[in-house]
PAZAPA-4460 file (N, C-alpha, C; in steps of 0.05 Angstrom, whole numbers, plus 32768, in hexadecimal, padded with zeros to 4 digits):
% residues 136
    n_x    n_y    n_z   ca_x   ca_y   ca_z    c_x    c_y    c_z   seq   type   mol
   8011   7FE9   7FFE   8001   8003   8000   8010   8017   8003     1      X     A
   800E   8028   7FEA   801D   8043   7FEB   8018   8055   8003     2      X     A
   8037   805F   8008   8035   8070   8021   8050   8088   801E     3      X     A
   804A   8099   8022   8065   80B3   801E   8069   80BF   8037     4      X     A
   8056   80B6   804F   805D   80C2   8069   8078   80B9   8074     5      X     A
   807D   80C0   8091   8094   80B7   809A   8089   809E   80AE     6      X     A
   8098   8086   80AA   8095   806E   80BD   80AE   8066   80BC     7      X     A
   80AE   8058   80D1   80C7   803F   80D8   80C7   802C   80C6     8      X     A
   80AF   8024   80C3   80B0   8006   80B3   80A4   8009   809A     9      X     A
   80AB   8021   8087   80A3   8028   806C   80B7   8017   805B    10      X     A
   80A9   800C   8049   80BD   7FFE   8036   80C4   800E   801C    11      X     A
   80D6   8002   8013   80DE   800D   7FF7   80E8   7FF5   7FE4    12      X     A
   80D4   7FF5   7FCE   80D3   7FE1   7FBC   80D7   7FF0   7F9F    13      X     A
   80F0   7FED   7F93   80FA   8000   7F7E   80E6   7FF6   7F66    14      X     A
   80DD   7FE1   7F5E   80CF   7FD7   7F46   80B1   7FDD   7F49    15      X     A
   80A7   7FE7   7F5B   808C   7FEC   7F5C   8087   800A   7F54    16      X     A
   806C   800F   7F4D   806A   802B   7F44   8064   803E   7F59    17      X     A
   8058   8037   7F6F   805F   8042   7F87   8075   8037   7F9A    18      X     A
   808B   8046   7F96   809D   8036   7FA4   80A2   8035   7FC2    19      X     A
   8095   8047   7FD0   8099   8046   7FF2   807C   8041   7FF4    20      X     A
   8078   802D   800B   8062   802A   801A   8065   8014   802F    21      X     A
   804D   800E   8037   8048   7FFB   804C   8041   7FDF   8041    22      X     A
   804F   7FCB   804B   8048   7FB0   803E   8034   7FA3   805A    23      X     A
   8022   7F96   804B   800D   7F84   8059   800E   7F6A   805B    24      X     A
   8008   7F5F   8069   8000   7F40   8062   7FE2   7F3C   806B    25      X     A
   7FD2   7F33   8051   7FB7   7F36   8052   7FB0   7F19   804F    26      X     A
   7F97   7F12   805B   7F8B   7EF9   8059   7F6C   7F01   804E    27      X     A
   7F66   7EFC   8037   7F4D   7F00   8029   7F3D   7EEA   8022    28      X     A
   7F1F   7EEB   8027   7F0D   7ED9   8022   7F0B   7EDA   8003    29      X     A
   7F10   7EC0   7FF3   7F0E   7EC2   7FD6   7EF1   7EC8   7FCF    30      X     A
   7ED9   7EBB   7FDC   7EBE   7EB6   7FD1   7EB4   7ED3   7FD3    31      X     A
   7EBB   7EE3   7FEE   7EAC   7EFE   7FF5   7EBE   7F18   7FED    32      X     A
   7EDA   7F11   7FE9   7EEB   7F23   7FE4   7EEE   7F36   7FFB    33      X     A
   7EEA   7F2D   8014   7EED   7F3C   8029   7F0B   7F36   8034    34      X     A
   7F12   7F48   8043   7F30   7F46   8054   7F25   7F3D   806D    35      X     A
   7F36   7F2A   8071   7F2F   7F17   808A   7F40   7F1D   80A6    36      X     A
   7F5D   7F21   8093   7F70   7F28   80AB   7F88   7F39   8096    37      X     A
   7F94   7F49   80B2   7FA8   7F5B   809E   7FBD   7F5C   80B8    38      X     A
   7FD4   7F5B   80AF   7FF1   7F5C   80BF   8001   7F76   80B0    39      X     A
   8005   7F8D   80BE   801A   7F9F   80B3   8034   7F94   80B5    40      X     A
   8047   7F95   80A0   8065   7F86   80A3   8072   7FA3   80AF    41      X     A
   807E   7F9C   80C7   8090   7FAD   80D1   80AE   7FAA   80D5    42      X     A
   80B5   7F98   80C3   80D0   7F8E   80C4   80D3   7F7E   80DB    43      X     A
   80E9   7F7F   80EC   80EE   7F6B   8103   80D9   7F6D   8118    44      X     A
   80CE   7F85   811B   80B9   7F89   812F   809B   7F7D   812E    45      X     A
   809C   7F70   8111   8081   7F64   810C   807B   7F4A   811D    46      X     A
   8067   7F4C   812D   805C   7F38   813F   804E   7F20   8133    47      X     A
   8057   7F0A   812F   804C   7EF1   8128   8041   7EE0   8138    48      X     A
   802D   7ED0   813C   8028   7EBA   8151   8039   7EA5   8150    49      X     A
   8040   7EA0   816E   8055   7E8A   816F   8071   7E93   8169    50      X     A
   8085   7E81   8162   809A   7E82   8159   80A0   7E6D   8144    51      X     A
   809D   7E79   812D   80A1   7E65   8116   80B8   7E6A   8104    52      X     A
   80CB   7E6A   8112   80E7   7E73   80FD   80EA   7E5C   80EB    53      X     A
   80DD   7E41   80E8   80E6   7E2D   80D6   80D4   7E38   80BB    54      X     A
   80C0   7E48   80BD   80AC   7E51   80AD   80B4   7E63   809B    55      X     A
   80C6   7E70   80AB   80CD   7E8F   809F   80BA   7EA4   80A3    56      X     A
   80C3   7EC0   8099   80AF   7ED4   809E   8093   7ECF   808F    57      X     A
   8091   7EC9   8076   807B   7EC3   8064   8066   7EAD   806F    58      X     A
   8079   7E97   807C   8067   7E7D   8087   805A   7E8A   80A3    59      X     A
   8068   7E96   80B1   8062   7EA4   80CC   804A   7EB1   80C8    60      X     A
   804B   7EC4   80B1   8035   7ED7   80AE   801C   7EC7   80A4    61      X     A
   8022   7EB3   8093   8006   7EA7   808D   8002   7E98   80A6    62      X     A
   8010   7E8A   80B4   8005   7E80   80CA   7FF7   7E8F   80E0    63      X     A
   8000   7EA8   80E1   7FF0   7EBE   80F2   7FD7   7EC1   80EE    64      X     A
   7FD3   7EC8   80CE   7FB9   7EC7   80C8   7FA8   7EB3   80C0    65      X     A
   7FAF   7E9C   80C2   7F9F   7E84   80BE   7F99   7E76   80D6    66      X     A
   7FA6   7E7F   80ED   7FA4   7E74   8106   7F87   7E6A   810C    67      X     A
   7F72   7E7B   810E   7F59   7E75   8112   7F48   7E65   80FE    68      X     A
   7F5A   7E63   80E3   7F4B   7E51   80D2   7F54   7E39   80CD    69      X     A
   7F64   7E2E   80DB   7F71   7E16   80DD   7F5E   7DFA   80E4    70      X     A
   7F67   7DE3   80DC   7F5C   7DCD   80E1   7F3F   7DCF   80D3    71      X     A
   7F39   7DDD   80BE   7F1B   7DDE   80B3   7F1D   7DD5   8093    72      X     A
   7F31   7DC7   808F   7F33   7DC4   8074   7F34   7DD7   805D    73      X     A
   7F3E   7DED   8065   7F39   7E05   8050   7F54   7E04   803C    74      X     A
   7F52   7E0D   8026   7F6A   7E11   8013   7F77   7E2D   800F    75      X     A
   7F8A   7E31   8010   7F98   7E4B   8015   7FA7   7E4E   7FF7    76      X     A
   7FA3   7E62   7FED   7FB5   7E67   7FD7   7FC1   7E81   7FD9    77      X     A
   7FE0   7E7D   7FD6   7FEF   7E92   7FD7   8002   7E95   7FC3    78      X     A
   8017   7EAF   7FBE   8024   7EAF   7FAB   8041   7EA1   7FB7    79      X     A
   8057   7EA7   7FA3   8071   7E97   7FA7   8080   7EA3   7FC5    80      X     A
   8077   7EBB   7FCF   8084   7EC7   7FE2   8080   7EB2   7FFC    81      X     A
   806C   7EAD   7FFE   8060   7E9B   8014   8065   7E7D   8010    82      X     A
   8064   7E71   7FFA   8064   7E52   7FF8   807D   7E46   7FFB    83      X     A
   807C   7E30   8010   8096   7E21   8017   808C   7E06   801E    84      X     A
   80A2   7DF2   8018   8094   7DD5   8020   8096   7DD6   8040    85      X     A
   809F   7DE7   8050   809E   7DE7   806D   8080   7DEF   8072    86      X     A
   8076   7E07   8068   805F   7E12   806D   804B   7DFF   8063    87      X     A
   804A   7DF2   804C   8037   7DDE   8044   8033   7DC9   8051    88      X     A
   804A   7DBE   8063   804A   7DA5   8070   8036   7DAE   808F    89      X     A
   8042   7DC6   8094   8039   7DCF   80AE   801A   7DD4   80AF    90      X     A
   8011   7DE4   8097   7FF1   7DE6   8092   7FEC   7DCB   808F    91      X     A
   7FF4   7DBD   8082   7FE8   7D9D   807F   7FDE   7D90   8096    92      X     A
   7FF2   7D90   80AA   7FEE   7D81   80C5   7FDA   7D91   80D3    93      X     A
   7FD3   7DA9   80CC   7FBA   7DB8   80D8   7FA4   7DB3   80C8    94      X     A
   7FA2   7DA7   80B5   7F87   7DA3   80A8   7F82   7DB9   8091    95      X     A
   7F94   7DC4   808C   7F93   7DDB   8073   7FA7   7DD4   8059    96      X     A
   7F9D   7DDB   8044   7FAE   7DD6   8031   7FB6   7DEF   8023    97      X     A
   7FD4   7DED   8018   7FE1   7E09   800C   7FE5   7DFD   7FEC    98      X     A
   7FDC   7E18   7FD9   7FDE   7E11   7FC0   7FEA   7E2C   7FB3    99      X     A
   8002   7E2A   7FA5   8010   7E42   7F9E   8027   7E3A   7F89   100      X     A
   8034   7E4D   7F82   804A   7E49   7F6F   8060   7E4D   7F85   101      X     A
   8074   7E3B   7F82   808D   7E3C   7F96   80A4   7E43   7F86   102      X     A
   80B6   7E51   7F94   80D2   7E58   7F8A   80E0   7E3E   7F8B   103      X     A
   80F3   7E33   7F79   8101   7E1D   7F7E   811C   7E21   7F8B   104      X     A
   8120   7E37   7F98   8136   7E39   7FAC   812C   7E3B   7FC6   105      X     A
   8110   7E32   7FD0   810D   7E2B   7FE9   8119   7E18   7FF8   106      X     A
   8117   7E1C   8010   8124   7E09   8024   8117   7DF3   8028   107      X     A
   8120   7DDB   8024   8114   7DBF   8023   8104   7DBD   8009   108      X     A
   8102   7DCE   7FF3   80F9   7DC8   7FDB   8104   7DAE   7FCD   109      X     A
   80F1   7D9A   7FC9   80FF   7D84   7FB7   810A   7D8A   7F9F   110      X     A
   811D   7D7A   7F97   812E   7D81   7F80   8122   7D70   7F6A   111      X     A
   811C   7D7C   7F58   810D   7D73   7F3D   8127   7D75   7F25   112      X     A
   8129   7D5F   7F19   813D   7D5E   7F05   813E   7D7A   7EF6   113      X     A
   815B   7D81   7EEA   8153   7D99   7EDB   8146   7D9F   7EC3   114      X     A
   8145   7D99   7EAC   8138   7D9A   7E95   8121   7D85   7E98   115      X     A
   8109   7D93   7E8F   80F0   7D85   7E8E   80EC   7D87   7E70   116      X     A
   80E5   7D6F   7E64   80DC   7D6D   7E43   80C4   7D7F   7E3D   117      X     A
   80C5   7D91   7E29   80B0   7DA7   7E21   8090   7D97   7E26   118      X     A
   8083   7DA3   7E30   8064   7DA1   7E35   805F   7D88   7E41   119      X     A
   8071   7D81   7E5B   806F   7D6B   7E6A   806E   7D76   7E86   120      X     A
   806A   7D64   7E9E   8067   7D6B   7EB9   807A   7D58   7EC6   121      X     A
   8089   7D62   7ED7   8099   7D52   7EEE   808B   7D55   7F09   122      X     A
   8089   7D39   7F15   8077   7D41   7F2D   808D   7D35   7F41   123      X     A
   808F   7D3F   7F5B   809A   7D33   7F71   8084   7D37   7F82   124      X     A
   8079   7D1D   7F98   8063   7D22   7FA7   806D   7D11   7FC2   125      X     A
   8065   7D19   7FDA   8068   7D0C   7FEE   8047   7D09   7FFE   126      X     A
   8045   7D00   8013   8029   7CFC   801E   801D   7D1A   8025   127      X     A
   802D   7D2D   8027   8026   7D4B   802E   802A   7D61   8019   128      X     A
   803C   7D5B   8008   803E   7D71   7FF4   8041   7D65   7FD9   129      X     A
   803A   7D78   7FC6   803B   7D6A   7FA6   804A   7D88   7F98   130      X     A
   805F   7D7D   7F85   8071   7D94   7F7B   806E   7D8B   7F61   131      X     A
   8062   7D9F   7F4D   8066   7D99   7F2D   8077   7DAC   7F20   132      X     A
   8088   7DA3   7F0F   8097   7DB6   7EFB   808C   7DB3   7EE0   133      X     A
   8086   7DC5   7ED4   8078   7DC6   7EB7   8087   7DD5   7EAB   134      X     A
   8090   7DC9   7E91   80A1   7DD6   7E7E   808D   7DDD   7E62   135      X     A
   808F   7DF5   7E5D   807E   7DFD   7E42   808E   7DF7   7E27   136      X     A
***
């Protein structure tokens, strides 16, 4: 969210149109398009529920926003900043599914062989996560 005033936790993102602003973690209900929860990112001062260092900042933010919605077989769709195998397993153990595009450099991301033939999918699966690599 763009902001030009003075704040200690204002963010600078050079490739955005509005380069200065406040970053928020937002939980949105997809059916109604209502904001269900929101956490302003304040750098190291940001308060997350519990101590979830193994999940990272994105995973801890997701857990904090989803805490009251766990164990209800919900599906959560996020972007690549939040998705990790650690978060997927953590949520799966709490009756919640995680869907999203993952970055291959994430910690504990399964290794899929280098080149995938064109128009094919290579798959890696466990009982908790499914990773697919698609080549166009």
